[in-house]
C-alpha positions as CSV (number, residue, x, y, z in Angstrom):
1,M,81.0,97.4,98.2
2,A,83.5,99.9,98.6
3,D,86.9,101.2,97.0
4,V,89.9,100.9,99.6
5,H,93.2,102.5,99.8
6,P,96.1,99.8,99.1
7,Q,97.1,99.5,103.0
8,L,93.9,99.2,104.0
9,A,93.4,96.3,101.2
10,W,96.8,94.8,102.5
11,I,95.1,94.5,106.1
12,L,92.3,93.1,104.5
13,K,93.6,90.4,102.7
14,E,95.3,89.4,105.9
15,T,92.2,89.9,108.1
16,P,89.1,89.3,105.9
17,L,85.8,90.8,106.8
18,S,84.0,87.9,106.2
19,E,84.2,84.4,104.3
20,E,82.9,86.0,101.2
21,Q,85.2,88.8,101.0
22,Q,86.4,90.0,97.4
23,L,89.2,92.3,96.5
24,T,89.6,93.4,93.0
25,P,91.8,95.7,91.7
26,I,90.8,98.8,89.6
27,D,92.1,99.6,86.5
28,G,94.1,102.9,86.3
29,S,94.7,103.1,89.8
30,D,96.3,101.3,93.0
31,W,93.0,101.4,94.9
32,E,91.0,97.7,95.4
33,R,87.2,97.4,95.0
34,L,86.1,95.7,98.3
35,E,83.2,93.4,98.3
36,A,81.9,91.5,101.3
37,T,79.1,90.7,103.6
38,V,79.1,92.6,106.7
39,L,76.0,93.0,109.6
40,Q,74.6,96.5,108.7
41,D,75.2,97.6,112.7
42,K,76.5,100.6,114.2
43,E,79.6,99.1,115.2
44,T,80.7,98.2,111.3
45,L,79.7,101.7,110.5
46,W,81.8,103.3,113.1
47,W,84.8,101.4,112.0
48,I,84.2,102.7,108.1
49,Y,84.0,106.4,109.7
50,G,87.8,105.8,111.6
51,L,89.1,105.0,107.8
52,N,88.3,108.2,107.0
53,D,89.7,109.1,103.4
54,K,91.0,105.2,102.6
55,I,87.8,103.8,101.9
56,H,85.1,105.1,99.5
57,L,81.8,103.2,100.2
58,H,79.4,102.3,97.6
59,E,76.9,100.6,99.1
60,P,74.4,99.9,101.4
61,Q,73.1,103.0,99.9
62,N,71.9,103.9,103.5
63,W,75.4,104.1,105.1
64,V,76.1,106.2,101.6
65,E,73.8,108.7,102.1
66,E,74.2,109.0,106.3
67,I,78.0,109.1,105.5
68,K,77.2,112.2,103.2
69,A,75.0,113.7,106.3
70,S,77.5,113.4,108.4
71,L,80.1,115.4,106.2
72,N,77.7,117.7,105.5
73,K,77.6,118.6,108.9
74,L,80.9,118.7,109.7
75,S,81.6,121.0,106.7
76,N,79.0,123.5,107.8
77,F,80.5,123.2,111.3
78,Y,84.0,123.7,110.4
79,G,83.0,126.3,107.7
80,Q,81.6,128.3,111.2
81,A,84.0,127.0,113.5
82,K,86.1,130.4,112.9
83,D,83.1,132.6,114.7
84,I,83.2,129.7,117.8
85,N,84.9,130.8,120.7
86,H,86.0,127.3,122.2
87,D,88.6,128.3,125.0
């Protein structure tokens, strides 16, 4: 389950992730709640990473935790990036 940006919701209506996919408007927002059965594989997870701030994943919990850990690593890296010379 995830909340998706309106532009992504439009794409998913045109090209569903699965036959069981449901998109439901979220009250007070232009985002939509996505529910779909997908493979829990690295390809699907990388697709989610590529969506950046256009998706807020709620389930599966192991992916939520993996994304949080990755974001923390990136935050730490960029917080220290001024001290790193990449030239």
